[in-house]
C-alpha positions in Angstrom: 0.0 0.0 0.0 1.5 3.4 -1.0 1.4 6.7 0.8 -1.4 8.9 -0.3 -0.5 11.8 -2.6 -1.5 15.4 -1.9 -3.5 15.4 -5.1 -5.7 12.6 -3.6 -6.7 14.9 -0.6 -9.7 17.1 -0.8 -9.5 20.7 0.4 -12.6 21.7 2.4 -13.1 24.7 4.6 -9.4 25.4 4.9 -8.4 21.8 5.7 -7.0 18.9 3.7 -9.2 15.8 4.1 -7.3 12.5 3.5 -8.9 9.6 1.5 -8.6 7.6 4.7 -10.6 10.0 6.8 -13.3 10.1 4.2 -13.7 6.4 4.6 -13.9 6.3 8.4 -16.0 9.4 9.0 -18.9 11.3 7.6 -17.7 13.1 4.5 -17.0 16.8 4.9 -18.2 16.9 8.5 -15.6 18.6 10.7 -15.9 17.6 14.4 -13.7 17.1 17.4 -11.2 14.3 16.5 -11.0 13.4 20.2 -14.6 12.4 20.4 -15.1 10.9 17.0 -11.8 9.4 15.8 -9.5 8.7 18.7 -10.6 5.1 19.2 -10.2 4.3 15.5 -6.8 5.9 15.4 -5.7 3.9 18.4 -6.8 0.7 16.8 -5.1 1.6 13.5 -1.9 2.4 15.4 -2.1 -0.9 17.3 -2.7 -2.9 14.1 0.2 -1.2 12.3 2.5 -1.6 15.2 1.8 -5.3 15.4 1.8 -6.2 11.7 4.1 -3.6 10.3 3.2 -0.7 7.9 2.4 -2.7 4.7 0.6 -5.6 6.2 -1.1 -3.5 8.8 -2.5 -1.0 6.3 -3.7 -3.9 4.1 -5.5 -5.4 7.1 -7.0 -1.9 8.0 -8.2 -1.6 4.3 -9.8 -5.0 4.5 -11.6 -4.1 7.8 -12.9 -0.8 6.4 -14.0 -2.3 3.1 -16.0 -4.9 4.9 -17.5 -2.4 7.3 -18.6 -0.3 4.3 -20.3 -3.5 2.8 -22.1 -4.1 6.1 -23.2 -0.5 6.3 -25.0 -0.9 2.9 -26.9 -4.0 3.8 
């Protein structure tokens, strides 16, 4: 899995939104990261720490992709 490019980020309301953040949070909605994203970031960090960057990000991608499928059921 490659690093995201700046061209893949979206600029909204003075902030760059990463493709990753669009997947895990309501698109375009700016809220307190502490209340809405901290738990997800901790899990992502733990997965990457345990499996390494490449394998960890692949596992995170798999998890998010399947969560999105479940969301649309």
